Structures are given as C-alpha cells and as structure tokens.
Biopython code that builds the backbone (N, CA, C, O; Angstrom):
import numpy as np
from Bio.PDB.StructureBuilder import StructureBuilder

atoms = [
    (1, "MET", "N", (-34.367, 4.777, 32.329)),
    (1, "MET", "CA", (-34.106, 4.880, 31.532)),
    (1, "MET", "C", (-33.214, 4.177, 30.932)),
    (1, "MET", "O", (-32.656, 3.378, 31.685)),
    (2, "THR", "N", (-32.747, 4.167, 29.498)),
    (2, "THR", "CA", (-32.633, 3.992, 28.695)),
    (2, "THR", "C", (-30.844, 4.065, 28.631)),
    (2, "THR", "O", (-30.624, 5.205, 29.040)),
    (3, "ASN", "N", (-29.695, 3.518, 28.370)),
    (3, "ASN", "CA", (-28.487, 3.149, 27.813)),
    (3, "ASN", "C", (-28.196, 3.477, 26.422)),
    (3, "ASN", "O", (-28.494, 2.797, 25.440)),
    (4, "VAL", "N", (-27.476, 4.787, 26.450)),
    (4, "VAL", "CA", (-27.199, 6.031, 24.664)),
    (4, "VAL", "C", (-25.933, 5.011, 24.628)),
    (4, "VAL", "O", (-25.164, 4.607, 25.500)),
    (5, "VAL", "N", (-26.083, 4.727, 22.953)),
    (5, "VAL", "CA", (-24.648, 3.565, 22.478)),
    (5, "VAL", "C", (-24.258, 4.756, 21.972)),
    (5, "VAL", "O", (-25.135, 5.483, 21.507)),
    (6, "PRO", "N", (-22.943, 5.173, 21.959)),
    (6, "PRO", "CA", (-22.503, 5.942, 20.602)),
    (6, "PRO", "C", (-22.044, 4.910, 19.727)),
    (6, "PRO", "O", (-21.474, 3.869, 20.053)),
    (7, "PHE", "N", (-22.381, 5.345, 18.470)),
    (7, "PHE", "CA", (-22.103, 4.872, 16.843)),
    (7, "PHE", "C", (-20.552, 5.398, 16.584)),
    (7, "PHE", "O", (-20.133, 6.549, 16.700)),
    (8, "LYS", "N", (-19.881, 4.290, 16.224)),
    (8, "LYS", "CA", (-18.156, 5.100, 15.525)),
    (8, "LYS", "C", (-18.256, 4.616, 14.308)),
    (8, "LYS", "O", (-18.554, 3.456, 14.021)),
    (9, "ARG", "N", (-17.944, 5.724, 13.378)),
    (9, "ARG", "CA", (-17.374, 5.831, 12.600)),
    (9, "ARG", "C", (-16.588, 4.900, 12.038)),
    (9, "ARG", "O", (-16.649, 4.040, 12.916)),
    (10, "PRO", "N", (-15.726, 4.347, 11.005)),
    (10, "PRO", "CA", (-14.486, 3.297, 10.969)),
    (10, "PRO", "C", (-14.048, 4.676, 10.662)),
    (10, "PRO", "O", (-14.731, 5.699, 10.636)),
    (11, "SER", "N", (-12.605, 4.495, 10.401)),
    (11, "SER", "CA", (-11.403, 5.842, 10.311)),
    (11, "SER", "C", (-11.362, 5.318, 8.595)),
    (11, "SER", "O", (-12.228, 4.526, 8.223)),
    (12, "PRO", "N", (-10.328, 5.808, 7.631)),
    (12, "PRO", "CA", (-10.161, 5.969, 6.369)),
    (12, "PRO", "C", (-9.365, 4.552, 6.060)),
    (12, "PRO", "O", (-9.452, 3.685, 5.191)),
    (13, "LYS", "N", (-8.439, 4.804, 7.379)),
    (13, "LYS", "CA", (-7.728, 3.805, 7.172)),
    (13, "LYS", "C", (-8.572, 2.794, 7.163)),
    (13, "LYS", "O", (-9.218, 2.679, 6.121)),
    (14, "GLN", "N", (-8.781, 1.981, 8.045)),
    (14, "GLN", "CA", (-9.674, 1.124, 8.537)),
    (14, "GLN", "C", (-11.120, 0.864, 7.159)),
    (14, "GLN", "O", (-11.433, -0.308, 6.947)),
    (15, "LYS", "N", (-11.644, 1.646, 6.591)),
    (15, "LYS", "CA", (-12.580, 1.353, 5.405)),
    (15, "LYS", "C", (-11.825, 1.293, 4.549)),
    (15, "LYS", "O", (-12.519, 1.032, 3.566)),
    (16, "HIS", "N", (-10.785, 1.365, 4.233)),
    (16, "HIS", "CA", (-10.126, 0.996, 2.810)),
    (16, "HIS", "C", (-9.051, 0.228, 2.922)),
    (16, "HIS", "O", (-8.283, 0.261, 1.961)),
    (17, "LYS", "N", (-8.800, -0.393, 3.736)),
    (17, "LYS", "CA", (-8.003, -1.412, 3.719)),
    (17, "LYS", "C", (-7.981, -2.497, 3.125)),
    (17, "LYS", "O", (-8.938, -3.271, 3.098)),
    (18, "GLY", "N", (-7.055, -2.659, 2.660)),
    (18, "GLY", "CA", (-6.280, -3.312, 1.828)),
    (18, "GLY", "C", (-7.248, -3.399, 0.279)),
    (18, "GLY", "O", (-7.284, -4.395, -0.443)),
    (19, "LYS", "N", (-7.977, -2.101, 0.021)),
    (19, "LYS", "CA", (-8.059, -1.999, -1.290)),
    (19, "LYS", "C", (-7.734, -1.663, -2.134)),
    (19, "LYS", "O", (-8.001, -2.154, -3.231)),
    (20, "THR", "N", (-6.745, -0.298, -1.843)),
    (20, "THR", "CA", (-6.134, 0.850, -2.223)),
    (20, "THR", "C", (-4.871, -0.451, -3.063)),
    (20, "THR", "O", (-4.787, -0.138, -4.250)),
    (21, "LEU", "N", (-4.396, -1.110, -2.899)),
    (21, "LEU", "CA", (-3.848, -1.817, -3.135)),
    (21, "LEU", "C", (-3.831, -2.299, -4.623)),
    (21, "LEU", "O", (-3.032, -1.937, -5.486)),
    (22, "CYS", "N", (-5.407, -3.650, -4.831)),
    (22, "CYS", "CA", (-5.892, -3.542, -5.441)),
    (22, "CYS", "C", (-6.609, -2.386, -6.819)),
    (22, "CYS", "O", (-6.599, -2.672, -8.017)),
    (23, "LYS", "N", (-6.930, -1.655, -6.478)),
    (23, "LYS", "CA", (-6.963, -0.780, -7.420)),
    (23, "LYS", "C", (-5.786, -0.114, -8.558)),
    (23, "LYS", "O", (-5.938, 0.392, -9.670)),
    (24, "SER", "N", (-4.386, -0.411, -7.594)),
    (24, "SER", "CA", (-3.772, 0.236, -8.648)),
    (24, "SER", "C", (-2.897, -1.291, -8.918)),
    (24, "SER", "O", (-1.699, -1.279, -9.202)),
    (25, "GLY", "N", (-3.566, -2.368, -8.804)),
    (25, "GLY", "CA", (-3.096, -2.648, -9.646)),
    (25, "GLY", "C", (-2.149, -4.450, -9.317)),
    (25, "GLY", "O", (-1.770, -5.487, -9.861)),
    (26, "PHE", "N", (-2.224, -3.663, -7.958)),
    (26, "PHE", "CA", (-1.173, -4.743, -6.999)),
    (26, "PHE", "C", (-2.045, -5.541, -6.522)),
    (26, "PHE", "O", (-2.408, -4.973, -5.492)),
    (27, "HIS", "N", (-3.003, -7.147, -6.675)),
    (27, "HIS", "CA", (-3.372, -7.993, -6.195)),
    (27, "HIS", "C", (-2.912, -9.128, -5.627)),
    (27, "HIS", "O", (-2.050, -9.792, -6.205)),
    (28, "LYS", "N", (-3.567, -9.608, -4.084)),
    (28, "LYS", "CA", (-2.915, -10.753, -3.421)),
    (28, "LYS", "C", (-3.720, -12.102, -4.497)),
    (28, "LYS", "O", (-4.946, -12.118, -4.605)),
    (29, "TRP", "N", (-3.014, -12.944, -5.071)),
    (29, "TRP", "CA", (-3.550, -13.576, -6.039)),
    (29, "TRP", "C", (-2.847, -14.879, -4.646)),
    (29, "TRP", "O", (-1.835, -14.929, -3.946)),
    (30, "GLN", "N", (-4.459, -16.006, -4.899)),
    (30, "GLN", "CA", (-4.405, -17.287, -4.748)),
    (30, "GLN", "C", (-4.877, -18.204, -5.041)),
    (30, "GLN", "O", (-6.096, -18.126, -4.887)),
    (31, "VAL", "N", (-4.391, -19.601, -5.611)),
    (31, "VAL", "CA", (-4.869, -20.314, -6.197)),
    (31, "VAL", "C", (-6.285, -21.180, -5.840)),
    (31, "VAL", "O", (-6.179, -22.068, -4.994)),
    (32, "VAL", "N", (-7.209, -21.013, -6.279)),
    (32, "VAL", "CA", (-8.505, -22.069, -5.969)),
    (32, "VAL", "C", (-7.946, -23.210, -7.565)),
    (32, "VAL", "O", (-7.610, -23.195, -8.749)),
    (33, "THR", "N", (-8.320, -24.399, -5.866)),
    (33, "THR", "CA", (-7.895, -25.516, -6.302)),
    (33, "THR", "C", (-9.418, -26.396, -6.788)),
    (33, "THR", "O", (-9.294, -27.203, -7.709)),
    (34, "SER", "N", (-10.484, -26.257, -6.303)),
    (34, "SER", "CA", (-11.415, -26.725, -6.649)),
    (34, "SER", "C", (-12.005, -26.822, -7.582)),
    (34, "SER", "O", (-12.860, -27.708, -7.594)),
    (35, "GLN", "N", (-11.844, -26.031, -8.707)),
    (35, "GLN", "CA", (-11.949, -26.487, -10.356)),
    (35, "GLN", "C", (-10.590, -26.629, -11.154)),
    (35, "GLN", "O", (-9.929, -25.746, -11.702)),
    (36, "GLN", "N", (-10.446, -27.480, -11.099)),
    (36, "GLN", "CA", (-8.698, -28.131, -12.197)),
    (36, "GLN", "C", (-9.537, -27.873, -13.727)),
    (36, "GLN", "O", (-8.785, -27.344, -14.546)),
    (37, "PHE", "N", (-10.981, -28.154, -14.275)),
    (37, "PHE", "CA", (-10.934, -28.074, -15.790)),
    (37, "PHE", "C", (-11.992, -27.225, -15.927)),
    (37, "PHE", "O", (-12.836, -27.017, -15.055)),
    (38, "ASP", "N", (-11.945, -26.537, -17.443)),
    (38, "ASP", "CA", (-12.873, -25.582, -17.350)),
    (38, "ASP", "C", (-13.726, -26.430, -18.687)),
    (38, "ASP", "O", (-13.142, -26.595, -19.758)),
    (39, "THR", "N", (-14.331, -26.641, -18.596)),
    (39, "THR", "CA", (-15.271, -27.862, -19.931)),
    (39, "THR", "C", (-16.128, -27.116, -20.941)),
    (39, "THR", "O", (-16.836, -27.853, -21.627)),
    (40, "LYS", "N", (-16.250, -25.339, -21.268)),
    (40, "LYS", "CA", (-16.040, -25.171, -22.225)),
    (40, "LYS", "C", (-15.248, -24.166, -23.289)),
    (40, "LYS", "O", (-15.647, -23.598, -24.306)),
    (41, "GLN", "N", (-13.662, -24.191, -22.473)),
    (41, "GLN", "CA", (-12.690, -24.792, -23.312)),
    (41, "GLN", "C", (-12.347, -25.970, -23.509)),
    (41, "GLN", "O", (-11.530, -26.214, -24.397)),
    (42, "GLY", "N", (-12.868, -26.936, -22.759)),
    (42, "GLY", "CA", (-12.045, -28.202, -22.764)),
    (42, "GLY", "C", (-10.502, -28.595, -22.284)),
    (42, "GLY", "O", (-9.919, -29.676, -22.365)),
    (43, "LYS", "N", (-10.122, -27.504, -21.831)),
    (43, "LYS", "CA", (-8.863, -27.531, -21.460)),
    (43, "LYS", "C", (-8.266, -27.507, -19.932)),
    (43, "LYS", "O", (-9.165, -26.875, -19.377)),
    (44, "LEU", "N", (-7.358, -27.789, -18.962)),
    (44, "LEU", "CA", (-6.779, -27.813, -17.677)),
    (44, "LEU", "C", (-6.390, -26.143, -18.032)),
    (44, "LEU", "O", (-6.000, -25.626, -19.079)),
    (45, "VAL", "N", (-6.725, -25.472, -16.469)),
    (45, "VAL", "CA", (-7.201, -23.750, -15.909)),
    (45, "VAL", "C", (-6.420, -24.048, -14.747)),
    (45, "VAL", "O", (-5.895, -25.115, -14.430)),
    (46, "THR", "N", (-6.425, -22.779, -14.073)),
    (46, "THR", "CA", (-5.312, -22.549, -13.151)),
    (46, "THR", "C", (-6.471, -21.468, -12.813)),
    (46, "THR", "O", (-6.754, -20.578, -13.615)),
    (47, "ARG", "N", (-7.095, -21.610, -11.610)),
    (47, "ARG", "CA", (-8.259, -20.506, -11.344)),
    (47, "ARG", "C", (-7.739, -19.513, -10.369)),
    (47, "ARG", "O", (-7.578, -20.154, -9.331)),
    (48, "TYR", "N", (-7.300, -17.945, -10.115)),
    (48, "TYR", "CA", (-6.774, -17.176, -9.133)),
    (48, "TYR", "C", (-7.834, -16.473, -8.521)),
    (48, "TYR", "O", (-8.681, -16.313, -9.400)),
    (49, "LYS", "N", (-8.315, -15.843, -7.192)),
    (49, "LYS", "CA", (-8.875, -15.666, -6.461)),
    (49, "LYS", "C", (-7.666, -14.285, -5.654)),
    (49, "LYS", "O", (-6.656, -14.851, -5.236)),
    (50, "CYS", "N", (-7.636, -13.081, -5.460)),
    (50, "CYS", "CA", (-7.250, -12.276, -4.393)),
    (50, "CYS", "C", (-8.069, -12.334, -3.062)),
    (50, "CYS", "O", (-9.268, -12.372, -2.785)),
    (51, "GLU", "N", (-7.296, -12.327, -2.600)),
    (51, "GLU", "CA", (-7.932, -12.681, -1.077)),
    (51, "GLU", "C", (-8.105, -11.322, -0.610)),
    (51, "GLU", "O", (-8.341, -11.400, 0.596)),
    (52, "ARG", "N", (-8.099, -10.011, -1.018)),
    (52, "ARG", "CA", (-8.288, -8.834, -0.558)),
    (52, "ARG", "C", (-9.822, -8.209, -0.876)),
    (52, "ARG", "O", (-10.662, -7.648, -0.172)),
    (53, "CYS", "N", (-9.763, -8.554, -2.156)),
    (53, "CYS", "CA", (-10.631, -8.288, -3.344)),
    (53, "CYS", "C", (-11.867, -8.963, -3.728)),
    (53, "CYS", "O", (-12.996, -8.475, -3.681)),
    (54, "GLY", "N", (-11.476, -10.370, -4.189)),
    (54, "GLY", "CA", (-12.518, -11.409, -4.525)),
    (54, "GLY", "C", (-12.401, -11.470, -5.757)),
    (54, "GLY", "O", (-12.882, -12.461, -6.305)),
    (55, "LYS", "N", (-11.828, -10.592, -6.463)),
    (55, "LYS", "CA", (-11.404, -10.845, -8.258)),
    (55, "LYS", "C", (-10.876, -12.109, -8.567)),
    (55, "LYS", "O", (-10.147, -12.676, -7.753)),
    (56, "GLU", "N", (-11.175, -12.646, -9.712)),
    (56, "GLU", "CA", (-10.770, -13.564, -10.562)),
    (56, "GLU", "C", (-9.879, -13.642, -11.421)),
    (56, "GLU", "O", (-9.366, -12.841, -12.203)),
    (57, "LYS", "N", (-9.775, -14.498, -11.235)),
    (57, "LYS", "CA", (-8.402, -15.226, -13.122)),
    (57, "LYS", "C", (-8.230, -16.104, -13.518)),
    (57, "LYS", "O", (-7.369, -16.758, -12.928)),
    (58, "VAL", "N", (-8.894, -16.772, -14.779)),
    (58, "VAL", "CA", (-8.148, -17.821, -15.366)),
    (58, "VAL", "C", (-7.107, -17.592, -16.387)),
    (58, "VAL", "O", (-6.808, -16.751, -17.234)),
    (59, "GLU", "N", (-6.520, -19.189, -15.731)),
    (59, "GLU", "CA", (-4.935, -18.948, -16.761)),
    (59, "GLU", "C", (-5.345, -20.548, -17.313)),
    (59, "GLU", "O", (-5.713, -21.536, -16.678)),
    (60, "ALA", "N", (-5.103, -20.328, -18.817)),
    (60, "ALA", "CA", (-5.423, -21.483, -19.810)),
    (60, "ALA", "C", (-4.092, -22.245, -19.629)),
    (60, "ALA", "O", (-3.158, -21.486, -19.886)),
    (61, "HIS", "N", (-3.642, -23.589, -19.244)),
    (61, "HIS", "CA", (-2.764, -24.122, -19.874)),
    (61, "HIS", "C", (-2.254, -24.735, -21.703)),
    (61, "HIS", "O", (-1.163, -25.274, -21.891)),
]
sb = StructureBuilder()
sb.init_structure("model")
sb.init_model(0)
sb.init_chain("A")
sb.init_seg("    ")
for serial, (resi, resn, name, xyz) in enumerate(atoms, 1):
    if name == "N":
        sb.init_residue(resn, " ", resi, " ")
    sb.init_atom(name, np.array(xyz, "f"), 0.0, 1.0, " ", f" {name:<3s}", serial, name[0])
structure = sb.get_structure()
C-alpha cells in the first residue's frame, strides 16, 4: 500500500505575506548598484527595487 500525503493549503496570512503593504504604497525600497548610468537618458540614475514585490523605480539625478 502507498502512503497518502495530505496537502496543506497556505493560510491567508502566509499567502499574502508582505504584499498587503506594497498594495497600500508602502514598498521596501533597496538600491540596485549593478547599473548606475542610463544610456537612453544619458544621465546617472539611481535604481530602486522593492524587496517584497519586485517593483522597480528609477530616479534621475
């Protein structure tokens, strides 16, 4: 006979962990240092990426 493995669904708290803050506009921005010069604009830029949802934003200097 085989063993039956029960699958456990994630709770709503685990499913939406960290996403509710980003939906409300409270991102956790972190500076990305791999690319600091934008060739299209010809300027130095600062790239930010949210740790929780992965959204990116660019700020020109």
